[in-house]
C-alpha positions in Angstrom: 81.2 -91.1 104.8 81.7 -89.4 102.1 79.6 -90.7 98.6 81.4 -91.2 95.5 79.8 -88.2 93.7 81.3 -85.9 96.4 84.7 -87.1 96.3 88.0 -86.5 94.4 90.5 -89.2 93.9 94.5 -89.2 94.5 95.9 -92.9 93.7 99.3 -94.3 94.2 100.4 -98.1 93.8 103.8 -98.5 95.4 104.1 -102.9 94.9 101.8 -105.3 94.6 101.1 -108.7 93.5 98.0 -109.6 91.1 96.4 -112.5 89.4 94.1 -110.7 87.2 95.1 -108.7 84.0 95.8 -104.7 84.8 94.7 -103.8 81.6 90.8 -104.5 81.7 90.3 -101.4 83.7 92.9 -99.4 86.0 92.6 -97.6 89.2 92.0 -94.5 87.9 89.4 -95.8 84.9 87.4 -96.9 87.7 87.4 -93.8 89.7 86.9 -91.8 86.4 83.4 -94.3 85.9 82.1 -93.3 89.3 82.8 -89.4 87.8 85.7 -88.8 90.6 88.6 -89.1 88.3 92.4 -89.0 89.8 93.9 -85.3 89.8 97.4 -87.3 90.8 98.2 -91.1 89.9 101.8 -92.5 91.0 102.8 -95.7 90.4 106.4 -97.0 89.6 105.1 -100.8 89.2 102.1 -100.6 86.8 99.9 -97.7 84.7 97.2 -96.5 86.7 94.7 -95.8 83.5 94.3 -99.2 80.8 95.2 -97.1 77.8 98.6 -94.9 79.7 101.4 -95.6 77.9 103.7 -92.6 79.2 106.9 -92.8 81.7 105.7 -94.0 84.7 109.1 -92.8 86.8 112.6 -91.7 86.2 115.9 -93.2 87.6 118.8 -91.5 87.6 122.4 -93.4 87.6 125.3 -92.9 90.3 128.2 -93.7 87.8 127.6 -90.4 85.5 124.2 -88.6 87.0 122.5 -89.7 83.5 118.8 -90.5 84.0 116.1 -92.9 82.1 112.6 -92.8 81.9 110.7 -96.5 82.6 107.3 -97.2 81.3 104.9 -100.1 81.1 105.7 -102.5 78.7 102.5 -102.1 77.1 99.6 -99.5 77.2 98.1 -100.3 81.0 100.4 -102.9 82.3 103.3 -103.6 84.4 106.6 -101.2 84.2 109.5 -102.2 82.4 111.9 -103.6 84.7 114.2 -105.1 82.3 114.9 -101.3 80.7 115.7 -100.1 84.6 118.0 -103.2 85.0 119.8 -102.5 81.9 120.2 -98.8 82.4 121.8 -99.5 86.0 124.3 -102.8 85.7 127.3 -102.3 87.3 126.0 -99.0 89.4 123.2 -97.7 91.4 120.1 -95.7 90.7 117.7 -93.8 92.6 114.1 -92.8 91.7 114.1 -89.1 90.8 110.4 -88.4 89.6 107.6 -90.4 89.9 105.5 -88.9 87.2 101.6 -88.3 87.7 99.6 -90.5 85.0 96.9 -87.9 85.5 97.7 -85.6 83.1 97.7 -82.9 85.1 101.5 -82.7 86.0 101.5 -83.2 89.5 104.8 -85.3 89.4 106.6 -86.1 92.6 110.4 -84.7 93.4 112.8 -85.1 96.0 110.9 -82.9 98.9 112.6 -80.2 99.9 113.3 -78.7 103.3 110.8 -77.9 105.6 109.9 -78.1 109.4 112.4 -81.0 109.8 116.0 -80.5 108.3 116.1 -83.8 105.6 119.6 -85.7 105.5 120.1 -84.6 101.8 122.0 -81.6 101.0 120.1 -78.2 101.8 118.0 -80.3 104.2 116.4 -82.1 101.7 115.1 -85.7 102.1 116.7 -88.8 100.1 115.9 -90.5 97.1 114.8 -94.1 97.4 116.7 -96.5 95.7 115.5 -97.8 92.3 115.6 -101.3 93.6 114.9 -101.4 97.2 111.1 -103.0 96.8 111.4 -105.6 94.3 107.4 -107.3 93.7 105.9 -109.6 90.9 102.9 -108.3 89.3 100.8 -110.9 86.8 104.0 -112.8 86.8 106.7 -109.8 85.9 109.6 -107.9 87.5 108.8 -104.2 88.5 110.1 -102.1 91.4 107.8 -100.3 94.0 108.9 -97.2 96.1 111.3 -98.3 99.2 110.7 -95.8 101.9 113.6 -95.8 104.7 113.8 -93.4 107.5 114.9 -89.5 105.8 113.6 -91.0 102.6 110.3 -88.1 100.9 108.9 -87.0 97.4 106.6 -84.0 97.5 104.9 -81.9 94.7 104.0 -78.0 96.6 102.9 -76.4 93.4 100.3 -79.7 92.7 97.0 -78.6 90.4 93.7 -79.6 91.2 93.9 -81.1 94.2 91.5 -80.4 97.1 91.6 -77.7 99.3 90.1 -76.7 102.8 87.4 -78.8 103.9 86.6 -79.8 100.2 86.0 -83.5 99.9 88.7 -85.8 98.7 90.0 -89.3 98.7 93.3 -91.2 98.4 94.5 -94.7 98.3 97.6 -96.5 98.3 99.1 -100.0 97.9 101.4 -100.7 100.9 103.8 -103.5 101.7 102.1 -104.7 104.7 105.9 -105.4 106.4 107.9 -102.8 106.1 106.8 -99.8 108.7 108.7 -98.4 111.8 106.9 -96.2 114.5 108.4 -92.9 113.5 106.4 -89.9 112.6 105.4 -90.1 110.0 105.2 -92.8 106.9 102.7 -90.6 105.0 100.9 -90.4 101.5 98.5 -87.7 100.7 97.3 -83.9 100.8 99.3 -81.8 102.8 100.4 -78.2 102.9 102.4 -76.2 100.1 104.6 -74.5 102.2 106.2 -78.1 103.6 105.7 -76.9 107.3 103.2 -77.5 109.7 100.6 -74.4 109.8 97.7 -76.1 112.0 95.8 -78.3 113.4 94.0 -80.6 111.2 95.8 -78.7 107.5 96.5 -82.2 106.1 94.8 -85.2 105.3 97.1 -88.4 104.9 97.1 -92.1 104.7 99.5 -93.3 107.9 100.8 -96.6 108.1 102.7 -98.2 111.1 102.7 -98.6 114.6 103.1 -95.4 116.4 101.5 -95.0 119.3 102.2 -91.1 119.8 99.0 -90.0 119.4 96.2 -93.0 117.9 96.2 -96.7 118.1 94.2 -99.8 117.0 93.8 -103.1 118.4 96.9 -105.3 119.0 100.4 -104.4 118.2 99.8 -103.1 115.3 100.7 -101.6 112.1 97.5 -100.0 111.7 96.3 -97.6 109.1 95.3 -94.3 110.2 94.7 -90.8 109.3 97.2 -88.1 109.4 95.3 -84.6 110.3 98.2 -83.0 111.0 99.3 -82.6 114.6 98.0 -85.8 115.2 97.2 -89.3 114.1 93.7 -90.4 114.4 92.2 -94.5 114.4 89.1 -92.9 115.3 87.2 -89.7 116.4 90.1 -88.8 118.4 93.9 -89.3 119.2 93.1 -92.2 121.4 93.0 -96.1 121.0 90.1 -97.0 119.0 89.3 -100.7 119.1 87.4 -100.7 115.8 90.9 -100.5 113.9 92.7 -103.6 113.4 96.1 -104.6 113.3 97.2 -105.3 109.3 98.8 -108.6 108.3 98.5 -108.6 104.6 101.7 -109.0 102.7 100.3 -106.1 100.2 97.7 -103.9 102.0 95.3 -101.5 100.2 94.6 -98.1 102.1 92.5 -95.6 101.6 91.8 -92.0 103.8 88.2 -90.1 102.6 87.8 -86.7 103.7 84.8 -84.1 103.5 83.4 -81.3 105.7 83.5 -82.7 109.2 83.4 -86.0 108.1 86.5 -88.8 107.1 86.8 -92.2 107.1 89.6 -94.9 107.1 89.2 -98.4 104.6 91.2 -100.9 103.9 91.9 -104.4 102.8 93.7 -107.1 101.5 95.2 -105.8 98.1 96.6 -109.7 97.0 92.8 -111.0 96.9 90.7 -110.5 94.1 88.0 -109.7 95.9 88.0 -108.3 99.4 85.7 -106.6 102.0 86.9 -103.2 103.7 88.9 -103.6 107.0 88.1 -100.9 108.6 84.9 -98.7 109.5 83.9 -95.4 108.2 84.6 -92.8 111.2 82.5 -89.7 111.5 84.5 -87.1 114.3 
């Protein structure tokens, strides 16, 4: 398992319900305090830093193609869903950009065509509906990112992201009820070519009930690591009984990796304090 001093952090929050203040210290404030600052911080629901007040994401309106940036209601706070609702009233909106809050400019935009052709023009992936994942955060309405088959975002020119076998970590807050058995619902670090360049050439969080490679106990869904050409629930792409099925409404998923070692961890995102659900795994 990687120690915090060796870890580079990536962060995303796709939707969650919280009971404590989101302003006191954001997730990326905590990473920074441990000497492992976020190098990419994506969220459409909230600021991931207590002082962040910039744009969280951009929506594009179906009626006229106009765009609008959505920011937190206040620094460190929840996204201004009312601003989106007003802008999108009477028409449809898609999420066109998910901004990087880290300051490195690692924004996520519509994924281009790659090894597999997407359903949109020129083989691109679809953009997500801006209203597909409504959630409540501290009693306030917000919108997560609803990923349906064929939807995807990517940045093939990211700055400061770990390469090769360098240490890194990533986390995501996921809707524990939204998954399928397809390949592959991922968030993480992948090839900049949008193609498969070889075994072990990516490191990403996978969530779903695919059994094409690895699997866990029960019928799923499971947290696994997508390491390219395999979903790993343990040391190999086989069944690992120590990887439990997930039943939380909102699930915090983490993948950590370094030279010749990696780990899976996770737990209930709606709990103020929760123990990790998964054990560290070393190949």
